[in-house]
Backbone as numpy.savetxt, mean C-alpha at the origin, in Angstrom:
# Nx Ny Nz CAx CAy CAz Cx Cy Cz
12.81 4.12 7.04 13.34 3.24 6.01 12.34 3.18 4.84
12.82 2.67 3.76 12.01 2.60 2.55 11.69 1.16 2.19
10.54 0.98 1.54 10.05 -0.34 1.16 9.88 -0.36 -0.35
10.46 -1.37 -1.01 10.28 -1.55 -2.45 8.92 -2.16 -2.69
8.10 -1.53 -3.56 6.75 -2.02 -3.80 6.52 -2.47 -5.24
7.57 -2.54 -6.03 7.42 -2.98 -7.41 8.01 -1.99 -8.38
8.30 -2.51 -9.58 8.98 -1.71 -10.59 10.19 -1.04 -9.94
10.35 0.23 -10.10 11.44 0.96 -9.44 10.90 1.89 -8.38
9.79 1.51 -7.75 9.11 2.38 -6.79 9.43 1.94 -5.36
9.82 2.92 -4.54 10.01 2.70 -3.11 9.21 3.77 -2.37
8.70 3.39 -1.18 7.95 4.34 -0.37 8.50 4.31 1.05
8.28 5.39 1.76 8.74 5.50 3.14 7.83 4.64 4.03
8.40 3.68 4.73 7.60 2.78 5.57 6.93 3.52 6.72
7.48 4.64 7.14 6.88 5.43 8.23 5.55 6.06 7.81
5.31 6.18 6.51 4.09 6.81 6.01 2.99 5.80 5.71
3.26 4.50 5.83 2.25 3.49 5.53 1.22 3.45 6.65
-0.03 3.67 6.28 -1.14 3.63 7.23 -1.78 2.24 7.23
-1.95 1.66 6.02 -2.62 0.36 5.92 -2.14 -0.38 4.67
-2.20 -1.72 4.77 -1.85 -2.60 3.66 -3.02 -3.56 3.49
-3.66 -3.55 2.31 -4.83 -4.38 2.06 -4.57 -5.39 0.95
-5.04 -6.61 1.16 -5.07 -7.61 0.11 -6.26 -7.27 -0.78
-6.02 -6.98 -2.04 -7.09 -6.51 -2.92 -8.16 -7.58 -3.13
-7.77 -8.83 -3.26 -8.74 -9.91 -3.47 -9.71 -10.00 -2.28
-9.18 -9.96 -1.07 -10.03 -10.01 0.12 -10.88 -8.75 0.23
-10.31 -7.62 -0.11 -11.03 -6.35 -0.06 -12.21 -6.35 -1.03
-12.00 -6.87 -2.23 -13.04 -6.86 -3.25 -14.16 -7.86 -2.96
-13.93 -8.80 -2.05 -15.03 -9.70 -1.65 -16.10 -8.92 -0.90
-15.71 -7.86 -0.23 -16.65 -7.05 0.54 -17.14 -5.84 -0.25
-16.24 -5.17 -0.92 -16.56 -3.97 -1.69 -15.65 -3.89 -2.89
-16.09 -3.14 -3.88 -15.23 -2.91 -5.03 -14.11 -1.96 -4.65
-12.94 -2.20 -5.20 -11.77 -1.38 -4.91 -12.04 0.10 -5.19
-12.73 0.37 -6.28 -13.02 1.76 -6.64 -13.86 2.45 -5.57
-14.82 1.72 -4.99 -15.65 2.29 -3.93 -14.82 2.60 -2.68
-13.92 1.70 -2.34 -13.06 1.91 -1.18 -12.21 3.15 -1.39
-11.63 3.28 -2.57 -10.78 4.44 -2.86 -11.58 5.74 -2.82
-12.82 5.71 -3.29 -13.67 6.90 -3.21 -13.95 7.26 -1.76
-14.28 6.25 -0.94 -14.56 6.51 0.47 -13.35 7.08 1.20
-12.16 6.63 0.82 -10.93 7.13 1.44 -10.48 8.45 0.82
-11.19 8.89 -0.19 -10.90 10.14 -0.90 -9.50 10.13 -1.52
-9.15 8.97 -2.11 -7.85 8.87 -2.78 -8.01 8.43 -4.23
-9.23 8.46 -4.77 -9.47 7.98 -6.13 -8.54 8.62 -7.14
-8.29 9.89 -6.97 -7.43 10.61 -7.91 -5.97 10.61 -7.48
-5.66 9.89 -6.41 -4.29 9.86 -5.89 -3.73 8.45 -5.84
-4.15 7.60 -6.76 -3.70 6.21 -6.80 -2.55 6.08 -7.81
-1.49 5.45 -7.38 -0.37 5.15 -8.28 -0.36 3.63 -8.46
-0.54 3.19 -9.69 -0.62 1.76 -9.99 0.69 1.29 -10.60
1.41 0.43 -9.86 2.67 -0.15 -10.36 2.53 -1.67 -10.50
1.29 -2.13 -10.70 1.00 -3.57 -10.66 1.14 -4.30 -11.99
1.32 -3.60 -13.09 1.36 -4.23 -14.41 0.13 -5.12 -14.64
-1.04 -4.59 -14.27 -2.33 -5.28 -14.44 -2.43 -6.60 -13.69
-1.70 -6.72 -12.58 -1.77 -7.89 -11.70 -1.93 -7.39 -10.27
-3.08 -6.76 -10.01 -3.31 -6.07 -8.74 -3.44 -7.06 -7.58
-2.57 -6.92 -6.59 -2.62 -7.79 -5.41 -2.79 -7.01 -4.12
-2.16 -5.83 -4.04 -2.12 -5.11 -2.77 -2.41 -3.62 -2.96
-3.20 -3.08 -2.03 -3.42 -1.64 -1.95 -2.72 -1.14 -0.70
-1.83 -0.18 -0.87 -1.09 0.41 0.24 -1.57 1.85 0.40
-2.02 2.20 1.60 -2.49 3.55 1.90 -1.38 4.26 2.67
-1.00 5.44 2.19 0.08 6.21 2.82 -0.41 7.59 3.24
0.21 8.10 4.30 -0.10 9.43 4.80 0.69 9.68 6.05
0.34 10.74 6.74 0.98 11.09 8.01 -0.08 11.60 8.97
0.02 11.13 10.21 -0.86 11.60 11.28 -2.33 11.61 10.87
-2.83 10.47 10.43 -4.23 10.27 10.04 -4.64 11.05 8.80
-3.71 11.65 8.10 -4.00 12.35 6.86 -3.57 11.46 5.70
-4.53 10.98 4.93 -4.23 10.10 3.81 -3.77 10.94 2.63
-2.57 10.65 2.14 -2.02 11.40 1.01 -2.25 10.69 -0.31
-2.03 9.36 -0.35 -2.18 8.64 -1.62 -2.21 7.15 -1.38
-2.50 6.43 -2.44 -2.53 4.98 -2.38 -1.69 4.40 -3.50
-1.19 3.22 -3.28 -0.39 2.51 -4.28 -1.00 1.13 -4.50
-1.09 0.73 -5.75 -1.51 -0.62 -6.09 -0.29 -1.33 -6.67
0.00 -2.52 -6.11 1.18 -3.25 -6.51 0.86 -4.72 -6.78
1.74 -5.38 -7.49 1.57 -6.81 -7.77 2.31 -7.67 -6.75
2.85 -7.07 -5.72 3.52 -7.80 -4.64 2.47 -8.08 -3.57
2.49 -9.28 -3.00 1.48 -9.67 -2.02 1.54 -8.79 -0.77
0.39 -8.68 -0.12 0.31 -7.87 1.10 1.20 -8.46 2.20
1.32 -9.79 2.24 2.19 -10.43 3.24 3.65 -10.05 3.03
4.08 -10.01 1.80 5.47 -9.64 1.48 5.73 -8.18 1.82
4.79 -7.31 1.49 4.95 -5.89 1.83 5.03 -5.73 3.34
4.17 -6.43 4.08 4.19 -6.35 5.54 5.52 -6.84 6.10
6.05 -7.92 5.55 7.35 -8.44 6.01 8.45 -7.43 5.75
8.41 -6.79 4.59 9.42 -5.78 4.28 9.35 -4.61 5.25
8.14 -4.22 5.61 7.98 -3.12 6.58 8.50 -3.54 7.94
8.16 -4.75 8.36 8.60 -5.23 9.67 10.11 -5.40 9.73
10.73 -5.88 8.66 12.18 -6.03 8.68 12.87 -4.67 8.73
12.30 -3.68 8.08 12.85 -2.33 8.15 12.71 -1.76 9.54
11.58 -2.02 10.21 11.38 -1.51 11.57 12.36 -2.15 12.53
12.70 -3.42 12.33 13.68 -4.08 13.19 15.06 -3.47 13.00
15.38 -3.09 11.78 16.68 -2.46 11.52 16.75 -1.13 12.24
15.63 -0.39 12.25 15.61 0.91 12.93 15.82 0.78 14.43
15.41 -0.33 15.03 15.50 -0.49 16.47 16.89 -0.88 16.94
17.75 -1.34 16.06 19.10 -1.79 16.45 19.98 -0.59 16.73
């Protein structure tokens, strides 16, 4: 299933590896440093309209393909993923 992450962007929920709250993440490290460590600095798609709330890491089988920055809270993104997973189980 697909998850709406802002603007007109949707991503495949099966490819989501991690969902991070940017504010909590930046208390420990700068977002740019995290992206460099994950080797996705050049693969970030920002749909946040300068209101960065969530970093979503996507890939398949432990291979990180890209990251998305959105203005939708990490809790809301997680709920959308969980509701899609429940639909798949029916």
